[in-house]
Backbone as CSV, one residue per row, in Angstrom:
resi,resn,N_x,N_y,N_z,CA_x,CA_y,CA_z,C_x,C_y,C_z
1,MET,0.122,-9.443,11.020,-0.121,-10.732,11.504,0.433,-10.992,12.827
2,ASP,-0.158,-10.529,13.845,0.425,-10.564,15.151,-0.336,-11.715,16.169
3,SER,-1.517,-11.901,15.802,-2.260,-12.794,16.749,-1.996,-14.216,16.436
4,LEU,-2.063,-14.929,17.490,-1.874,-16.487,17.317,-2.857,-17.116,16.382
5,SER,-4.121,-16.606,16.488,-5.278,-17.231,15.655,-4.922,-16.883,14.195
6,GLU,-4.377,-15.661,13.824,-3.952,-15.443,12.509,-2.945,-16.388,11.959
7,LYS,-1.898,-16.630,12.801,-0.919,-17.570,12.514,-1.408,-18.948,12.237
8,VAL,-2.257,-19.393,13.172,-2.841,-20.614,12.960,-3.629,-20.797,11.621
9,GLU,-4.371,-19.791,11.273,-5.072,-19.739,10.082,-4.010,-19.858,8.834
10,VAL,-2.994,-19.208,8.956,-1.974,-19.257,7.836,-1.550,-20.765,7.699
11,LEU,-1.168,-21.400,8.898,-0.795,-22.746,8.859,-1.890,-23.716,8.262
12,ARG,-3.102,-23.368,8.665,-4.248,-24.246,8.174,-4.260,-24.163,6.657
13,VAL,-4.201,-22.957,6.056,-4.244,-22.730,4.706,-3.040,-23.306,4.001
14,MET,-1.979,-23.334,4.580,-0.660,-23.832,4.007,-0.745,-25.334,3.962
15,ALA,-1.552,-25.976,4.769,-1.527,-27.437,4.998,-2.102,-28.187,3.764
16,HIS,-1.685,-27.908,2.559,-2.095,-28.623,1.408,-0.848,-28.738,0.510
17,PRO,-0.676,-30.089,0.047,0.557,-30.172,-0.747,0.829,-29.357,-1.895
18,VAL,-0.206,-28.940,-2.666,-0.042,-28.021,-3.713,0.429,-26.640,-3.279
19,ARG,-0.219,-26.288,-2.207,0.112,-24.813,-1.657,1.535,-24.798,-1.089
20,ILE,1.903,-25.837,-0.414,3.341,-25.870,-0.008,4.203,-25.853,-1.092
21,ARG,3.983,-26.542,-2.190,4.867,-26.416,-3.404,4.918,-25.107,-4.027
22,ILE,3.644,-24.480,-4.090,3.560,-23.154,-4.654,4.459,-22.107,-3.814
23,LEU,4.278,-22.275,-2.466,5.056,-21.276,-1.584,6.482,-21.600,-1.543
24,LYS,6.873,-22.891,-1.649,8.300,-23.256,-1.699,8.875,-22.540,-3.088
25,ASP,8.168,-22.679,-4.072,8.617,-22.078,-5.377,8.796,-20.520,-5.278
26,LEU,7.820,-19.959,-4.663,7.797,-18.487,-4.496,8.915,-18.021,-3.579
27,THR,9.434,-18.767,-2.643,10.709,-18.454,-1.896,11.846,-18.145,-2.786
28,MET,11.780,-18.697,-3.962,12.953,-18.520,-4.894,12.680,-17.275,-5.717
29,GLY,11.547,-16.707,-5.717,11.280,-15.484,-6.533,9.876,-15.520,-7.156
30,VAL,9.608,-14.377,-7.930,8.332,-14.133,-8.565,8.063,-15.328,-9.532
31,LYS,6.748,-15.643,-9.613,6.330,-16.617,-10.534,5.060,-16.297,-11.105
32,CYS,4.801,-16.783,-12.393,3.572,-16.476,-13.032,2.697,-17.726,-13.111
33,VAL,1.428,-17.652,-13.283,0.511,-18.822,-13.341,1.112,-19.931,-14.211
34,SER,1.577,-19.556,-15.402,2.066,-20.677,-16.265,3.208,-21.329,-15.690
35,ASP,4.081,-20.638,-14.931,5.208,-21.317,-14.252,4.715,-22.381,-13.327
36,PHE,3.631,-22.127,-12.572,3.139,-23.057,-11.703,2.445,-24.194,-12.436
37,GLU,1.822,-23.988,-13.444,1.189,-25.053,-14.278,2.265,-26.012,-14.745
38,ASP,3.330,-25.566,-15.138,4.413,-26.415,-15.739,4.985,-27.409,-14.692
39,PHE,5.239,-26.975,-13.445,5.783,-27.845,-12.468,4.759,-28.618,-11.510
40,LEU,3.670,-27.973,-11.439,2.663,-28.710,-10.571,1.860,-29.725,-11.358
41,GLU,1.799,-29.648,-12.627,1.115,-30.528,-13.609,-0.395,-30.542,-13.215
42,ILE,-0.979,-29.382,-12.941,-2.389,-29.366,-12.626,-2.875,-28.191,-13.525
43,SER,-4.284,-28.167,-13.731,-4.875,-27.226,-14.616,-4.812,-25.723,-14.141
44,GLN,-4.811,-24.813,-15.046,-4.734,-23.411,-14.774,-5.827,-22.970,-13.755
45,PRO,-7.151,-23.388,-13.998,-8.090,-23.002,-12.976,-7.835,-23.513,-11.482
46,ASN,-7.319,-24.774,-11.422,-6.873,-25.314,-10.184,-5.717,-24.524,-9.519
47,VAL,-4.719,-24.095,-10.299,-3.612,-23.321,-9.791,-4.238,-22.035,-9.342
48,SER,-5.205,-21.381,-10.087,-5.700,-20.050,-9.774,-6.481,-20.137,-8.401
49,GLN,-7.162,-21.231,-8.194,-7.926,-21.457,-6.940,-7.015,-21.418,-5.674
50,HIS,-5.883,-22.151,-5.866,-4.900,-22.232,-4.794,-4.234,-20.863,-4.541
51,LEU,-3.901,-20.117,-5.637,-3.406,-18.883,-5.579,-4.384,-17.996,-4.836
52,SER,-5.616,-18.005,-5.213,-6.670,-17.165,-4.604,-6.792,-17.330,-3.133
53,VAL,-6.737,-18.554,-2.703,-6.868,-19.014,-1.191,-5.711,-18.318,-0.494
54,LEU,-4.461,-18.477,-1.074,-3.226,-17.953,-0.402,-3.237,-16.395,-0.365
55,ARG,-3.767,-15.792,-1.426,-3.946,-14.353,-1.547,-4.939,-13.844,-0.557
56,SER,-5.993,-14.560,-0.354,-7.039,-14.096,0.600,-6.611,-13.838,1.962
57,LEU,-5.476,-14.555,2.406,-4.927,-14.379,3.681,-3.734,-13.482,3.697
58,ASN,-3.479,-12.761,2.613,-2.255,-11.898,2.416,-0.988,-12.724,2.665
59,ILE,-0.885,-14.043,2.134,0.288,-14.798,2.193,1.170,-14.460,0.985
60,ILE,0.347,-14.179,-0.161,0.979,-13.853,-1.406,0.226,-12.583,-2.055
61,ASP,0.938,-12.028,-2.956,0.098,-10.981,-3.716,0.615,-11.178,-5.269
62,TYR,0.145,-10.268,-6.082,0.547,-10.342,-7.502,0.607,-8.887,-8.034
63,TYR,1.238,-8.743,-9.093,1.223,-7.610,-10.046,0.976,-8.002,-11.438
64,VAL,0.434,-7.086,-12.186,0.182,-7.432,-13.701,1.301,-6.818,-14.502
65,ASP,1.816,-7.716,-15.420,2.895,-7.386,-16.314,2.324,-7.788,-17.657
66,GLY,1.714,-6.769,-18.396,1.030,-7.100,-19.602,-0.104,-8.009,-19.358
67,ARG,-0.155,-9.206,-19.988,-1.161,-10.093,-19.812,-0.939,-11.128,-18.630
68,LEU,0.186,-11.033,-17.978,0.584,-12.015,-16.879,0.302,-11.477,-15.438
69,ARG,0.009,-12.325,-14.602,-0.118,-12.086,-13.351,1.059,-12.705,-12.676
70,CYS,1.900,-11.878,-12.019,3.090,-12.418,-11.319,3.000,-12.309,-9.865
71,TYR,3.122,-13.552,-9.341,2.900,-13.789,-7.832,4.218,-13.662,-7.068
72,TYR,4.044,-13.163,-5.797,5.287,-13.107,-4.956,4.799,-13.218,-3.500
73,LEU,5.674,-13.549,-2.608,5.405,-13.688,-1.123,5.219,-12.391,-0.536
74,VAL,4.311,-12.342,0.320,4.113,-11.106,1.187,4.412,-11.319,2.670
75,ASN,3.941,-12.523,3.184,4.077,-12.830,4.555,5.503,-13.289,4.869
76,PRO,6.175,-12.633,5.810,7.614,-12.892,6.109,7.734,-14.245,6.855
77,LEU,6.790,-14.822,7.346,6.789,-16.140,8.082,7.011,-17.268,7.108
78,ILE,6.544,-17.139,5.808,6.459,-18.240,5.040,7.880,-18.808,4.727
79,PRO,8.876,-18.046,4.378,10.219,-18.742,4.078,10.758,-19.463,5.318
80,GLU,10.397,-18.993,6.516,10.905,-19.636,7.722,10.166,-21.046,7.933
81,ILE,8.853,-21.063,7.568,8.108,-22.232,7.698,8.487,-23.351,6.561
82,VAL,8.616,-22.858,5.417,8.954,-23.723,4.264,10.434,-24.255,4.646
83,GLY,11.290,-23.443,5.076,12.714,-23.899,5.551,12.603,-24.955,6.514
84,ALA,11.852,-24.722,7.532,11.718,-25.760,8.610,11.161,-27.070,8.116
85,LEU,10.306,-27.012,7.227,9.734,-28.253,6.529,10.699,-29.000,5.780
86,GLU,11.733,-28.364,5.243,12.695,-28.991,4.381,13.976,-29.516,5.170
87,LYS,14.018,-29.230,6.444,15.271,-29.649,7.260,15.028,-31.169,7.522
88,GLU,16.206,-31.763,7.542,16.323,-33.142,8.046,16.436,-33.150,9.561
89,LEU,15.655,-33.823,10.249,15.760,-33.566,11.725,15.981,-35.087,12.311
90,ASP,16.778,-35.031,13.436,17.002,-36.171,14.251,15.868,-36.280,15.299
91,PRO,15.447,-37.515,15.713,14.420,-37.519,16.797,15.005,-37.038,18.033
92,LEU,14.023,-36.467,18.858,14.409,-36.038,20.139,14.888,-37.138,21.083
93,PRO,15.794,-36.954,22.038,16.228,-37.947,22.890,15.096,-38.275,23.981
94,ALA,14.951,-39.449,24.410,14.090,-39.764,25.542,14.652,-39.171,26.806
95,PRO,13.652,-38.833,27.579,14.090,-38.269,28.918,14.811,-39.278,29.834
96,ALA,15.795,-38.829,30.719,16.474,-39.772,31.527,15.710,-40.242,32.672
97,CYS,14.758,-39.328,33.190,13.946,-39.682,34.259,12.648,-38.790,34.290
98,CYS,11.861,-39.119,35.260,10.663,-38.205,35.394,11.045,-36.730,35.804
99,PRO,10.656,-35.700,35.096,11.005,-34.395,35.440,10.461,-33.867,36.794
100,VAL,9.414,-34.572,37.246,8.655,-34.070,38.422,9.304,-34.753,39.737
101,THR,9.363,-36.020,39.683,9.819,-36.798,40.900,11.323,-36.946,40.847
102,LYS,11.939,-36.863,39.651,13.431,-37.075,39.510,13.738,-38.512,39.847
103,LYS,12.762,-39.488,39.709,12.978,-40.898,40.083,12.774,-41.670,38.885
104,GLY,13.291,-42.809,38.940,12.946,-43.808,37.877,13.788,-43.504,36.633
105,LYS,13.884,-44.535,35.828,14.698,-44.463,34.592,13.618,-44.705,33.490
106,TYR,13.824,-43.825,32.513,13.007,-43.915,31.338,13.327,-45.180,30.565
107,PRO,12.536,-46.155,30.283,12.881,-47.371,29.659,13.342,-47.258,28.157
108,GLY,13.218,-46.201,27.548,13.800,-46.049,26.272,12.724,-46.242,25.147
109,GLU,11.620,-46.778,25.487,10.529,-46.980,24.576,9.476,-45.914,24.765
110,ARG,9.071,-45.288,23.754,8.005,-44.350,23.966,6.702,-45.043,23.843
111,ARG,5.692,-44.612,24.755,4.375,-45.289,24.707,3.483,-44.490,23.915
112,HIS,2.635,-45.033,23.102,1.685,-44.284,22.151,0.483,-44.353,22.727
């Protein structure tokens, strides 16, 4: 996964609350479908659909243990992204002046 377009696609697929929760849980270790059903409180077919989407981009993979499918993270970028989403962040400071002209004072209110 070197290209920017591949990374953007990973972010696009991750941008779902259920998938973020799945990935956050997988950062703590291997999980089976039944584990996800318990904490996500959604049906097994719905969990499987989300897992399939994540697996299609090689974000996660699984191995079979008896009758269980055990899922784990493959993409090394995921723990970094999940960690960044969990951080408490302070707002960025307003600029002191215009970076081009170096004149004027920033009024302190951001325009939308």
